[in-house]
C-alpha positions as CSV (number, residue, x, y, z in Angstrom):
1,M,16.9,3.4,-3.1
2,F,16.7,7.1,-2.7
3,H,19.1,7.5,-5.6
4,W,16.5,5.9,-7.9
5,I,13.8,8.3,-6.7
6,A,15.9,11.4,-7.0
7,N,17.5,10.8,-10.3
8,S,14.8,9.1,-12.4
9,R,11.6,10.3,-14.0
10,S,9.6,7.2,-12.8
11,G,10.9,7.6,-9.3
12,F,9.7,11.2,-9.2
13,V,6.3,10.2,-10.6
14,A,6.0,7.4,-8.0
15,L,6.9,9.8,-5.2
16,L,4.4,12.4,-6.6
17,M,1.6,9.8,-6.6
18,V,2.3,8.7,-3.0
19,A,2.3,12.4,-1.9
20,F,-1.0,13.0,-3.7
21,I,-2.6,10.0,-2.1
22,V,-1.4,11.0,1.4
23,G,-2.5,14.6,0.9
24,F,-5.9,13.6,-0.4
25,G,-6.3,11.3,2.7
26,I,-5.5,14.2,5.0
27,Y,-7.8,16.5,3.1
28,V,-10.9,14.2,3.4
29,L,-10.1,13.2,7.0
30,P,-12.9,15.2,8.6
31,A,-15.5,13.7,6.2
32,L,-14.1,10.2,6.8
33,L,-14.4,10.7,10.6
34,A,-17.9,12.0,10.3
35,W,-19.0,9.0,8.2
36,S,-17.2,6.4,10.4
37,M,-18.5,7.9,13.7
38,G,-22.1,7.9,12.4
39,S,-22.5,11.7,12.8
40,P,-26.0,13.0,12.0
41,Q,-24.4,16.0,10.2
42,R,-22.1,13.9,8.1
43,L,-23.4,15.3,4.8
44,A,-22.9,18.9,6.0
45,V,-19.4,18.1,7.3
46,T,-18.5,16.5,4.0
47,L,-19.8,19.5,2.1
48,L,-17.9,21.9,4.3
49,D,-14.7,19.8,4.0
50,V,-15.0,19.6,0.2
51,L,-15.9,23.2,-0.4
52,L,-13.8,25.0,2.2
53,G,-11.3,22.4,3.2
54,W,-8.6,24.0,1.1
55,T,-8.6,26.8,3.6
56,I,-7.0,25.9,6.9
57,L,-9.9,27.3,8.9
58,G,-12.5,25.4,6.9
59,W,-10.6,22.1,7.4
60,I,-10.2,22.7,11.1
61,A,-13.9,23.6,11.5
62,A,-14.9,20.5,9.6
63,L,-12.6,18.4,11.7
64,I,-14.0,19.8,15.0
65,W,-17.6,19.5,13.8
66,A,-17.0,15.9,12.8
67,I,-15.5,14.9,16.1
68,M,-18.0,16.8,18.2
69,S,-21.1,15.6,16.4
70,G,-19.9,12.0,16.2
71,N,-19.3,11.9,20.0
72,G,-22.6,13.2,21.1
73,G,-21.3,16.8,21.5
74,S,-19.0,16.1,24.3
75,F,-15.3,15.3,24.6
76,D,-15.5,14.1,28.2
77,E,-18.0,11.3,28.3
78,D,-17.6,9.2,31.4
79,P,-17.2,5.5,30.7
80,P,-19.8,3.2,32.4
81,P,-18.8,2.4,35.9
82,R,-16.9,-0.9,36.2
83,R,-18.3,-3.4,38.6
84,E,-16.1,-6.0,40.1
85,P,-17.5,-9.6,39.9
86,W,-17.7,-9.9,43.7
87,M,-19.8,-6.8,44.1
88,R,-23.1,-8.2,42.7
């Protein structure tokens, strides 16, 4: 299978398309997280990701902003206390 990819033009094009799709998915990951987590700043995170995501610092800033704003600004939210059925 790898022989087909390495030695043919169509294999190279297929590999290039897969790499482009994976790279694009990683590039827009902060925007996707902001939209899926319902962040109130999802448009701003998307703009930051699109405009400055090509820089490593812009992408990291957008990723942190998306995670922090979608989680209510805290990484360490305590889950609700679990109550055992016999403790009512």
